[in-house]
Backbone as ProteinMPNN parsed JSONL, in Angstrom:
{"seq_chain_A": "MKERIFSLVFALSLFTSPFAMAQKVATDFTLPTDNGSLVLSEQHGKVVYLDFWASWCPPCRASFPWMNELQEKYGKRGLKVIAVNLDKERDSANEFLTETPSRVTIAYDPEGTIAESYGVMGMPSSYLIDRNGNLHSSHIGFRDKDKAELEEKIVQLLESK", "coords_chain_A": {"N_chain_A": [[0.812, -1.525, -0.019], [2.017, 1.384, 0.766], [3.764, 1.355, -1.046], [2.162, 1.914, -3.85], [1.209, 4.222, -2.681], [3.216, 5.786, -2.779], [4.461, 5.839, -5.133], [2.105, 7.128, -6.956], [2.327, 9.92, -5.427], [4.873, 10.361, -6.277], [4.597, 10.397, -8.948], [2.604, 12.347, -9.615], [3.987, 14.131, -8.806], [5.412, 14.919, -10.473], [4.066, 16.371, -12.434], [3.576, 19.047, -11.328], [5.96, 19.976, -11.011], [7.808, 22.398, -12.776], [10.619, 21.625, -13.521], [10.144, 18.951, -13.937], [10.108, 17.226, -16.268], [12.704, 17.926, -17.764], [14.84, 17.659, -20.492], [13.682, 15.183, -21.621], [12.623, 13.053, -24.152], [10.1, 13.338, -26.202], [7.784, 11.519, -26.403], [7.702, 9.301, -29.688], [4.5, 9.885, -32.269], [2.064, 8.703, -34.722], [-0.309, 9.563, -35.631], [-4.162, 9.581, -36.98], [-5.301, 11.91, -39.171], [-7.628, 14.819, -40.027], [-6.965, 15.064, -42.256], [-5.111, 13.389, -43.144], [-2.132, 11.692, -41.451], [-0.23, 12.494, -38.813], [2.742, 13.038, -37.708], [4.521, 13.235, -34.806], [7.219, 13.435, -34.507], [8.021, 14.58, -37.177], [7.622, 17.561, -36.3], [9.638, 18.558, -35.387], [11.905, 21.07, -34.616], [10.273, 22.656, -34.06], [7.674, 24.223, -31.293], [5.838, 22.515, -29.602], [2.703, 22.269, -28.119], [1.0, 20.396, -27.059], [-2.056, 18.593, -26.755], [-4.301, 16.944, -24.862], [-7.521, 15.987, -25.013], [-11.286, 14.903, -24.751], [-15.005, 14.864, -25.996], [-17.123, 14.772, -23.877], [-15.836, 16.762, -22.122], [-16.526, 19.649, -19.802], [-13.852, 21.541, -19.528], [-12.194, 21.348, -21.78], [-13.69, 21.737, -23.489], [-13.79, 24.82, -22.898], [-10.915, 25.779, -23.186], [-10.735, 25.676, -25.973], [-10.64, 27.933, -27.704], [-8.527, 29.453, -26.353], [-6.701, 27.857, -27.34], [-6.806, 27.853, -30.312], [-5.97, 31.425, -29.952], [-3.461, 30.802, -28.982], [-2.484, 29.568, -31.602], [-2.868, 31.356, -33.158], [-1.327, 33.602, -32.15], [0.931, 32.498, -31.715], [2.05, 31.296, -34.103], [3.249, 31.565, -36.703], [5.908, 32.248, -35.143], [6.683, 29.791, -34.391], [5.258, 28.045, -33.08], [3.396, 24.964, -32.44], [0.482, 23.266, -32.279], [-1.561, 20.96, -31.454], [-4.16, 18.745, -30.807], [-5.232, 16.036, -29.331], [-7.381, 14.11, -29.551], [-9.632, 11.77, -27.51], [-12.063, 10.576, -27.768], [-14.229, 7.463, -28.132], [-15.718, 6.908, -30.072], [-15.737, 8.61, -33.295], [-17.417, 10.423, -34.314], [-19.108, 11.589, -32.171], [-16.177, 13.719, -31.563], [-16.468, 14.741, -33.698], [-18.642, 16.392, -33.685], [-18.529, 17.556, -31.575], [-16.778, 19.402, -32.676], [-17.879, 21.29, -34.426], [-19.409, 22.313, -33.051], [-17.733, 23.572, -31.545], [-15.666, 25.389, -33.138], [-12.251, 25.281, -34.4], [-8.842, 25.794, -35.1], [-6.452, 24.473, -34.662], [-4.317, 21.619, -35.388], [-5.919, 18.575, -35.281], [-6.024, 15.611, -33.738], [-6.509, 11.893, -33.557], [-7.057, 9.447, -30.982], [-8.382, 7.151, -30.609], [-7.99, 4.844, -28.887], [-6.591, 5.363, -27.28], [-3.853, 5.011, -26.688], [-1.46, 6.405, -26.99], [-2.008, 8.684, -25.283], [-1.941, 7.319, -23.116], [0.745, 6.187, -23.12], [2.04, 9.001, -22.652], [1.294, 8.875, -20.143], [-1.685, 10.479, -19.023], [-3.687, 11.709, -17.164], [-5.954, 13.459, -16.345], [-8.714, 14.987, -17.94], [-8.482, 18.588, -19.3], [-5.375, 16.935, -20.8], [-2.175, 18.846, -20.968], [0.752, 19.119, -22.618], [4.201, 20.464, -22.648], [6.484, 20.812, -25.439], [9.939, 21.338, -26.669], [11.759, 22.63, -28.963], [13.517, 20.626, -29.252], [12.277, 18.424, -28.725], [12.151, 17.841, -26.34], [9.901, 16.648, -23.437], [8.992, 19.345, -21.751], [7.332, 20.677, -19.89], [3.977, 19.815, -18.208], [0.395, 19.892, -17.693], [-2.208, 19.568, -16.331], [-6.022, 19.919, -16.964], [-7.755, 23.121, -17.018], [-7.965, 26.198, -16.671], [-9.379, 29.422, -16.178], [-7.209, 31.077, -14.879], [-4.894, 29.964, -15.35], [-3.956, 30.717, -17.59], [-2.23, 32.507, -18.305], [0.408, 31.907, -16.826], [0.979, 29.634, -18.458], [1.164, 30.525, -21.11], [3.099, 32.171, -20.64], [5.837, 29.979, -20.484], [5.309, 28.874, -22.732], [6.164, 31.414, -24.808], [8.713, 31.674, -23.852], [10.235, 28.977, -24.425], [9.766, 29.277, -27.167], [11.528, 31.513, -27.562], [14.163, 30.907, -26.895], [16.669, 29.48, -28.656]], "CA_chain_A": [[-0.451, 0.024, -0.14], [2.898, 2.631, 1.359], [4.283, 1.938, -2.372], [1.483, 2.791, -4.312], [0.808, 6.09, -2.347], [4.798, 6.542, -3.117], [4.466, 5.745, -6.781], [1.336, 7.898, -6.997], [2.515, 10.964, -5.138], [5.797, 10.691, -7.236], [3.43, 10.638, -10.552], [1.877, 13.697, -9.286], [5.052, 15.103, -8.498], [5.767, 15.036, -11.919], [3.335, 17.118, -13.231], [3.412, 19.618, -10.785], [6.96, 20.371, -11.396], [8.168, 22.611, -14.375], [11.225, 21.235, -14.445], [10.524, 17.529, -14.009], [10.689, 16.944, -17.603], [13.391, 18.338, -18.778], [15.502, 16.558, -21.117], [13.275, 13.817, -21.366], [12.218, 13.418, -24.723], [8.992, 12.945, -26.097], [7.215, 10.226, -26.832], [6.848, 10.316, -31.189], [3.624, 8.752, -32.37], [1.786, 8.739, -36.015], [-1.775, 9.234, -35.06], [-4.588, 9.868, -38.127], [-6.187, 12.974, -38.859], [-8.869, 14.721, -40.707], [-6.498, 15.476, -43.35], [-3.971, 12.231, -43.751], [-1.556, 11.751, -40.474], [0.593, 13.623, -38.451], [4.216, 12.259, -36.69], [4.803, 14.166, -33.7], [8.451, 13.88, -34.675], [8.535, 16.151, -37.783], [7.203, 18.624, -35.823], [11.202, 18.763, -34.657], [12.359, 22.606, -34.587], [8.642, 23.995, -33.428], [7.404, 24.505, -30.062], [4.734, 22.001, -29.454], [1.379, 22.476, -27.108], [0.11, 18.741, -27.308], [-3.28, 18.788, -25.947], [-5.484, 15.6, -25.186], [-8.72, 16.045, -24.959], [-12.513, 14.356, -25.445], [-16.1, 15.611, -26.01], [-17.598, 14.596, -22.923], [-15.58, 17.125, -20.714], [-16.14, 21.027, -20.436], [-13.077, 22.232, -19.428], [-11.739, 20.637, -22.647], [-14.388, 22.947, -24.588], [-13.173, 25.62, -22.472], [-9.732, 25.24, -23.507], [-10.554, 25.304, -27.561], [-10.739, 29.043, -28.166], [-7.681, 29.648, -26.27], [-5.479, 27.05, -28.142], [-7.227, 28.919, -31.027], [-5.638, 32.022, -29.739], [-2.028, 30.919, -29.258], [-1.762, 28.973, -32.582], [-2.763, 32.352, -34.429], [-0.646, 34.585, -31.922], [2.381, 32.323, -31.981], [2.422, 30.146, -35.187], [5.024, 32.388, -36.911], [7.404, 32.072, -34.122], [6.871, 28.266, -34.611], [4.304, 27.024, -31.99], [1.983, 23.981, -33.714], [-0.68, 23.119, -31.141], [-1.93, 19.75, -31.393], [-5.315, 18.367, -29.899], [-5.829, 15.337, -29.956], [-8.973, 13.678, -29.087], [-9.779, 10.442, -27.445], [-13.201, 9.818, -28.118], [-13.771, 6.03, -28.989], [-16.408, 7.249, -31.669], [-15.271, 9.962, -34.136], [-18.777, 11.508, -34.35], [-18.498, 12.768, -30.657], [-15.651, 14.532, -31.461], [-16.995, 15.738, -34.727], [-20.12, 16.984, -33.117], [-18.042, 18.745, -30.173], [-16.147, 20.618, -33.313], [-18.884, 21.973, -35.419], [-19.673, 23.84, -31.486], [-16.365, 24.534, -30.92], [-14.802, 25.147, -33.849], [-10.685, 24.495, -34.063], [-7.974, 25.853, -35.708], [-5.423, 23.846, -34.74], [-4.351, 20.37, -35.581], [-6.546, 17.699, -34.626], [-5.269, 13.954, -34.093], [-7.244, 11.192, -32.864], [-6.239, 8.217, -30.181], [-9.51, 6.279, -30.131], [-7.938, 3.206, -28.062], [-5.857, 5.924, -25.873], [-2.67, 4.396, -26.564], [-0.82, 7.636, -27.201], [-1.823, 9.315, -24.246], [-1.137, 6.349, -22.425], [2.22, 6.569, -23.342], [2.103, 9.793, -22.114], [0.847, 9.237, -18.047], [-2.394, 11.14, -19.454], [-4.23, 11.269, -15.882], [-6.869, 13.898, -16.317], [-8.832, 15.963, -18.786], [-7.658, 18.143, -20.215], [-3.77, 17.361, -20.043], [-1.43, 19.532, -21.951], [2.497, 18.865, -22.53], [4.905, 21.864, -23.626], [7.639, 20.181, -25.611], [10.411, 22.065, -26.868], [12.537, 22.453, -30.367], [14.46, 19.37, -29.902], [11.264, 17.458, -29.045], [12.254, 16.97, -25.196], [9.208, 17.557, -22.761], [9.46, 20.483, -21.022], [6.275, 20.642, -18.609], [3.347, 19.712, -18.383], [-0.232, 20.417, -16.892], [-3.748, 19.148, -15.955], [-6.804, 21.136, -16.495], [-7.576, 24.303, -17.655], [-8.643, 27.179, -15.949], [-8.464, 30.621, -16.719], [-6.155, 31.542, -14.318], [-3.659, 29.451, -15.236], [-3.398, 31.158, -19.284], [-1.058, 33.149, -18.274], [1.714, 31.381, -16.932], [1.573, 28.411, -19.987], [1.701, 31.415, -22.297], [4.615, 32.549, -20.492], [6.48, 29.094, -20.599], [5.042, 28.98, -24.556], [7.053, 32.491, -24.961], [10.331, 31.474, -23.159], [10.768, 28.304, -25.713], [9.886, 29.588, -28.342], [12.812, 32.336, -27.696], [15.622, 29.981, -26.426], [16.749, 28.146, -29.625]], "C_chain_A": [[1.059, 1.118, -0.164], [3.695, 2.793, 0.08], [3.612, 2.408, -3.538], [1.383, 4.05, -4.054], [2.095, 6.444, -2.979], [5.127, 7.04, -4.685], [3.051, 6.929, -7.526], [1.457, 9.41, -6.557], [4.059, 11.69, -6.189], [5.191, 10.981, -8.567], [2.965, 11.821, -10.263], [2.502, 14.729, -9.309], [5.303, 15.413, -9.92], [5.212, 16.059, -12.709], [3.111, 18.385, -12.444], [4.901, 20.35, -10.962], [7.369, 20.893, -12.581], [9.1, 22.093, -14.849], [11.73, 19.771, -14.661], [10.556, 16.754, -15.636], [11.545, 17.061, -18.636], [14.505, 17.549, -19.059], [14.989, 15.592, -21.258], [12.417, 13.785, -22.471], [10.759, 12.703, -25.21], [8.38, 11.976, -27.065], [6.681, 10.298, -28.214], [5.436, 9.19, -30.801], [3.198, 9.707, -33.901], [0.236, 8.568, -35.405], [-2.48, 9.767, -36.478], [-5.425, 11.585, -37.775], [-7.021, 13.417, -39.583], [-8.084, 14.907, -42.526], [-5.047, 14.153, -43.912], [-3.681, 11.726, -41.783], [-0.739, 12.766, -40.021], [1.365, 12.637, -37.464], [4.404, 13.327, -36.353], [6.173, 14.545, -33.817], [8.906, 14.71, -35.949], [8.009, 17.253, -37.65], [8.782, 19.154, -35.178], [11.37, 19.781, -35.167], [11.067, 23.231, -34.206], [8.642, 23.848, -32.217], [6.001, 23.947, -30.008], [3.629, 21.889, -28.12], [0.551, 21.252, -27.534], [-1.152, 18.54, -26.492], [-4.226, 17.714, -25.937], [-6.827, 15.867, -24.558], [-10.462, 14.878, -25.069], [-13.916, 15.537, -25.045], [-16.785, 15.861, -25.124], [-16.645, 16.12, -21.754], [-15.606, 18.834, -21.275], [-15.21, 21.547, -19.747], [-12.424, 22.242, -20.651], [-12.145, 22.057, -23.951], [-14.105, 24.267, -24.592], [-11.871, 26.35, -22.863], [-9.675, 25.689, -25.352], [-9.98, 26.989, -28.006], [-9.429, 29.739, -27.821], [-6.33, 29.281, -26.994], [-5.53, 27.541, -29.521], [-6.439, 30.327, -31.245], [-4.153, 32.188, -30.024], [-1.948, 30.56, -30.798], [-1.838, 30.364, -33.397], [-1.615, 33.594, -34.076], [0.895, 34.202, -32.406], [2.762, 31.697, -33.3], [3.383, 30.501, -36.011], [6.2, 32.439, -36.646], [7.529, 30.945, -34.104], [6.582, 27.503, -33.528], [3.204, 26.461, -33.302], [1.031, 23.043, -32.493], [-1.519, 22.339, -31.881], [-2.927, 19.387, -30.244], [-5.495, 17.461, -29.913], [-6.861, 13.948, -29.039], [-9.083, 12.103, -28.656], [-11.047, 9.587, -27.203], [-13.14, 8.77, -28.511], [-14.635, 6.425, -30.44], [-15.848, 8.795, -32.093], [-16.302, 10.611, -34.228], [-18.654, 12.244, -33.304], [-17.452, 13.672, -30.628], [-16.002, 15.468, -32.968], [-18.221, 16.846, -34.402], [-19.816, 18.343, -31.852], [-17.121, 19.81, -31.314], [-16.524, 21.436, -33.965], [-19.151, 22.525, -34.198], [-18.804, 24.537, -31.236], [-15.324, 24.165, -31.436], [-13.005, 25.069, -33.202], [-9.887, 25.197, -34.665], [-6.397, 25.445, -35.518], [-5.362, 22.688, -34.949], [-4.996, 19.355, -34.966], [-6.454, 16.777, -35.002], [-6.558, 13.07, -32.889], [-6.743, 10.179, -32.186], [-7.233, 7.451, -30.154], [-9.364, 5.059, -28.897], [-6.966, 4.044, -27.02], [-4.483, 5.498, -25.683], [-1.399, 5.167, -26.489], [-1.401, 8.047, -25.62], [-1.87, 8.405, -22.847], [0.12, 6.699, -22.136], [3.088, 8.309, -22.406], [1.739, 10.278, -19.985], [-0.697, 10.305, -18.336], [-3.405, 10.49, -17.844], [-5.656, 12.374, -15.882], [-7.51, 14.64, -17.785], [-9.273, 17.461, -18.798], [-6.564, 17.748, -19.85], [-2.954, 17.849, -21.037], [0.094, 19.088, -21.748], [2.773, 19.944, -23.654], [6.004, 20.571, -24.323], [8.496, 21.015, -26.813], [10.702, 21.935, -28.635], [13.361, 21.63, -30.458], [14.221, 18.476, -29.558], [11.471, 16.877, -27.471], [10.698, 17.575, -24.323], [9.655, 18.366, -21.854], [8.329, 20.412, -19.67], [4.703, 19.817, -18.943], [2.106, 20.173, -17.061], [-1.71, 19.632, -17.039], [-4.433, 19.671, -15.392], [-7.019, 22.038, -17.604], [-8.381, 25.207, -16.969], [-8.235, 28.804, -16.415], [-7.171, 31.78, -16.005], [-4.578, 30.723, -14.343], [-2.73, 29.638, -16.808], [-1.946, 31.506, -18.871], [0.338, 32.902, -18.119], [1.982, 30.013, -18.108], [1.652, 29.362, -20.986], [3.078, 31.412, -22.177], [5.973, 31.374, -20.909], [6.602, 29.01, -22.092], [6.692, 29.942, -25.552], [8.224, 32.162, -24.891], [10.741, 30.384, -23.943], [10.758, 28.382, -26.834], [10.974, 31.327, -28.808], [13.855, 31.865, -27.399], [15.097, 29.577, -27.995], [17.767, 27.332, -30.17]], "O_chain_A": [[1.192, 1.701, -1.24], [4.263, 3.856, -0.168], [4.193, 3.2, -4.279], [1.437, 4.941, -4.902], [2.092, 7.417, -3.733], [5.69, 8.005, -5.203], [3.241, 7.438, -8.631], [0.783, 10.215, -7.199], [4.275, 12.824, -6.617], [5.509, 12.023, -9.141], [3.068, 12.465, -11.307], [2.139, 15.865, -9.614], [5.332, 16.612, -10.199], [5.859, 16.587, -13.613], [2.213, 19.015, -13.003], [4.786, 21.572, -11.056], [7.391, 20.127, -13.545], [9.153, 21.853, -16.055], [12.776, 19.323, -15.131], [11.137, 15.689, -15.845], [11.484, 16.668, -19.801], [15.102, 16.872, -18.223], [15.763, 14.66, -21.043], [11.345, 14.351, -22.257], [10.35, 11.672, -24.677], [8.565, 11.814, -28.271], [5.658, 10.943, -28.444], [5.22, 8.344, -29.933], [3.638, 10.808, -34.234], [-0.21, 7.573, -34.833], [-1.716, 10.354, -37.244], [-5.868, 12.141, -36.771], [-7.569, 12.475, -40.155], [-8.648, 14.863, -43.619], [-4.298, 14.226, -44.886], [-4.595, 11.489, -40.993], [-0.52, 13.79, -40.668], [0.902, 11.78, -36.712], [4.493, 14.322, -37.073], [6.546, 15.649, -33.42], [9.918, 15.41, -35.919], [7.84, 18.011, -38.606], [8.852, 20.187, -34.513], [11.052, 19.785, -36.357], [11.008, 24.454, -34.078], [9.648, 23.288, -31.78], [5.042, 24.665, -30.292], [4.035, 21.296, -27.121], [-0.432, 21.271, -28.275], [-0.936, 18.267, -25.311], [-4.945, 17.531, -26.919], [-6.882, 15.906, -23.329], [-10.249, 13.894, -25.778], [-13.959, 16.509, -24.29], [-17.286, 16.985, -25.105], [-17.05, 16.264, -20.601], [-15.155, 19.319, -22.313], [-15.759, 22.359, -19.002], [-11.889, 23.341, -20.802], [-11.533, 22.801, -24.717], [-14.072, 24.965, -25.605], [-11.873, 27.58, -22.822], [-8.602, 25.978, -25.883], [-8.917, 27.117, -28.612], [-9.001, 30.549, -28.644], [-5.317, 29.95, -27.199], [-4.442, 27.709, -30.07], [-6.162, 30.621, -32.407], [-3.589, 33.012, -30.744], [-1.238, 31.368, -31.398], [-0.974, 30.566, -34.25], [-1.086, 34.33, -34.91], [1.729, 34.861, -33.027], [3.972, 31.621, -33.512], [4.391, 29.799, -36.095], [7.217, 32.586, -37.324], [8.671, 30.649, -33.752], [7.257, 26.593, -33.047], [2.627, 26.916, -34.288], [1.481, 21.969, -32.094], [-2.17, 22.792, -32.822], [-2.708, 19.608, -29.053], [-6.327, 17.359, -30.815], [-6.708, 13.188, -28.083], [-8.643, 11.248, -29.425], [-11.172, 8.466, -26.71], [-12.205, 8.547, -29.28], [-14.234, 6.253, -31.591], [-15.63, 9.781, -31.39], [-16.02, 11.809, -34.223], [-18.188, 13.383, -33.331], [-17.55, 14.538, -29.758], [-15.768, 16.664, -33.142], [-18.477, 17.92, -34.947], [-20.385, 19.36, -31.456], [-16.782, 20.92, -30.902], [-15.808, 22.394, -34.258], [-19.096, 23.74, -34.387], [-18.79, 25.703, -30.841], [-14.437, 23.386, -31.088], [-12.619, 24.884, -32.048], [-10.783, 25.664, -35.368], [-5.418, 25.951, -36.066], [-6.475, 22.199, -34.752], [-4.551, 19.18, -33.832], [-6.622, 16.512, -36.192], [-7.172, 13.464, -31.897], [-5.735, 9.763, -32.757], [-6.933, 6.63, -29.288], [-10.255, 4.54, -28.225], [-6.579, 3.471, -26.002], [-3.959, 5.61, -24.575], [-0.381, 4.68, -25.997], [-0.889, 7.328, -24.762], [-1.832, 8.875, -21.71], [0.538, 7.342, -21.174], [4.168, 8.529, -21.858], [1.849, 11.19, -19.165], [-0.654, 11.163, -17.454], [-3.695, 9.331, -17.543], [-6.564, 11.866, -15.224], [-6.711, 14.819, -18.703], [-10.392, 17.69, -18.338], [-6.302, 17.967, -18.668], [-3.004, 17.231, -22.1], [0.486, 18.729, -20.638], [2.247, 20.268, -24.719], [6.234, 19.534, -23.7], [7.882, 21.353, -27.825], [9.996, 21.283, -29.404], [14.066, 21.57, -31.464], [14.987, 17.514, -29.618], [11.103, 15.733, -27.204], [10.348, 18.743, -24.493], [10.659, 18.124, -21.185], [8.705, 20.07, -18.548], [4.524, 19.275, -20.034], [2.409, 20.598, -15.947], [-2.053, 19.172, -18.128], [-4.379, 20.038, -14.218], [-6.648, 21.89, -18.768], [-9.542, 24.892, -16.705], [-7.166, 29.238, -16.845], [-6.561, 32.765, -16.421], [-3.568, 30.845, -13.65], [-1.649, 29.18, -17.18], [-0.879, 30.926, -19.072], [1.255, 33.345, -18.809], [3.087, 29.59, -18.448], [2.339, 28.977, -21.932], [3.964, 31.002, -22.927], [6.958, 31.776, -21.529], [7.683, 29.055, -22.679], [7.596, 29.585, -26.309], [8.925, 32.326, -25.889], [11.862, 30.641, -24.383], [11.503, 27.771, -27.6], [11.069, 31.956, -29.861], [14.788, 32.6, -27.724], [13.972, 29.416, -28.467], [17.475, 26.372, -30.883]]}, "name": "protein", "num_of_chains": 1, "seq": "MKERIFSLVFALSLFTSPFAMAQKVATDFTLPTDNGSLVLSEQHGKVVYLDFWASWCPPCRASFPWMNELQEKYGKRGLKVIAVNLDKERDSANEFLTETPSRVTIAYDPEGTIAESYGVMGMPSSYLIDRNGNLHSSHIGFRDKDKAELEEKIVQLLESK"}
């Protein structure tokens, strides 16, 4: 029992420490999109904001306008926002996207394989990946009060070469 508690506390500490993921290479993947497929390693040289979401998640719905803004504001500086949907049924994702339009890249992980490899523990979960493909930080949930801090991390990574 103590081992399980320690493991859980350790895992959660990884999500709260902004430096816990420094120099850990992001797990590469290939996922389907509406226009073919997306390969994470092909984003090398860009800062990637990788977001895992589902149609049934109210905070996910709230995050999409902000992610759209980020992509528009920082895309030319090298930011790539990728939103990975975890719904089993594509129709659920399509309905969500009709109601909440997206201008970011949408990929689909209906089996949750990639989400599992990233250790997703809640919805939405986001991962910031530097230009070299290293995990920089992660964040669970979406709250207005967190946007400034998240954007600051993105800007720092965009400014570092």
